[in-house]
Structures are given as structure tokens and as C-alpha cells.
C-alpha positions, 0 to 999 in steps of 0.5 A: 966828956963835955956836958951839953952847954947851951950858951944862948937860946934867944927868940927873934922876931920874924915878920914883926909878929912871929918869933924864931929861935936861934939855939947855939949848942956846945959840947956832946949830945948823947944819951946823958945830955939829950934830955937837956936839949929836949927840955930846951926845945919844950921851953922855946916851943911855947914861943915859936915853932921855927928854929935855927940850930947853931952846932958850931960848938958841938963835937959829937952827936950820938943817936939819942941826940939825933933822935931828939932833934928829928922828933922835934923837927916832926912836931914843929913841922906839924905846927907849921914850923921847921928846924934847920941846921948850921955851922957844923964841924967837919966830923959832925957834918959827915955824920949828918950826910951819912945818915942822909939827914940832908934829905930831912932838913936844910943845912947852912954854913952859918946862922946869917945865911940861914936867916937870910934864906928863911927871911928871918931878921937877926936884928932887934926891933927899934925902940920907939918913943911915945908919940908926940903931936906936931904943930898941925896936930898930927901924930909923929913917932920917933925912933930913939937913936943909939950910938955905934958902941951900943949897937955893937954891944947889942950885936956882940951879945947876940952873935959873939962869934961873928967876925968884924966883917959880919958885924959890919953887914949887920950894923949897916942894915936896919934898925942901925943904919950905920951904912958908912962903916967898914970892917976895919972901923968895926974892929977898931971900935971893938978893940976900944970896947975890949971886945976885939977877940971871940974869947972876949966877946963870948965872955961878955955875952956870958956875963950879960946873960948871967946878970939878966938871970939875976934881975 
């Protein structure tokens, strides 16, 4: 049996001030691992009460796991938030429907679709430089431009399982604005960066998180 492995648990800005959390899960969620999920929720709930759960790597959820999730839905809704589900494999989604959980919370095919429906930005806030004064003495604010390679690295670290077509949509929008990018161009750059497969992107994201924890 696989132990629950939370690959990512990142907070995203909503509306510029509030935060939401995208929680990506992998493995089994049963009586032996449900406490790990509960502890993760408790930690993140200090920052937010709005969650998108990505079940793409979850192969089984026991009653103990469903119990933890339902209790967190109740508590976060009492605080004005919510928890929605995404990206379930067929077997897990069948149990979700069998338990009538579609009456309890929403399910979306992907994180991107859920975020769009909930009006959650998946993008990082632009990095702003210190203000400078023009010749007229008015304050001006500039935004540091990043290269397309750095933009793709940032996207890969956050969404390593996204396809080139999905990354194209993200990189075309703010704050990146590379609106002339095609999925093929994105793939070519990913290949140049050595990130042209999901396995390579997952490893890169994992290495990045590992380095951050050591800092």
C-alpha cells in the first residue's frame, strides 16, 4: 500500500488579497494516512479557507479519508470558504458519485477549470520594482519583465502535470503576456529546458521544493 504523499500544497492569491490553496494528493487515503491529510488542512487553514483538491494521484479513499474531507468542508464553509474536488480517476470518482458527494461539493475535471469557475488566479503576482519619479515628478511603477524560459519554469513548478497546450493558455495571460505563443513553441522550449515530459517536470518541481525546504 502506498502512503499518502502530498506533492504540493501551495497557496494562491484570490482577488489580490485573499488566498486559496491547491492541494495535490497522491497515494492511498485510509485510516493509516488520513491524519496526514488532516494535519495538512490544519496547517493551510491558518492561511485560507478555500481549497481545490487535486486527486489525480489518488488511487483509493477509505471511509476515514472521506470523513476527514467532509469535516473540513463543514468547518471551512462555516468560515465562509469551501473545498472542491478535481481530477479523480474513474474508480475514485465512482465512489464519489455512489456516496452522493456530488450533492455536497462540486467536482471539476481539472484544477484549471475549477479555478476559472471559482474566479481564482493560478498565476503568480507580478514582481514590482521600487517606484521612480518621471521628469514631471509623478510616481511611476514598473514591472520586472521575465523571460519565457523563467515563466515556463515557474509554471512547471506550480503545475508540473499540465500539458504544453495548458501551459500555453497560462503563459498567454497576465502577468506573463506571451500572447503569440503556440503549444508547439511551448513544447520546444520545454524540450530545450529538459522539461518536455511529465516525469521530468515532476522531478524538477520536487527538486525545487526540496531546495526551498533547505533554505
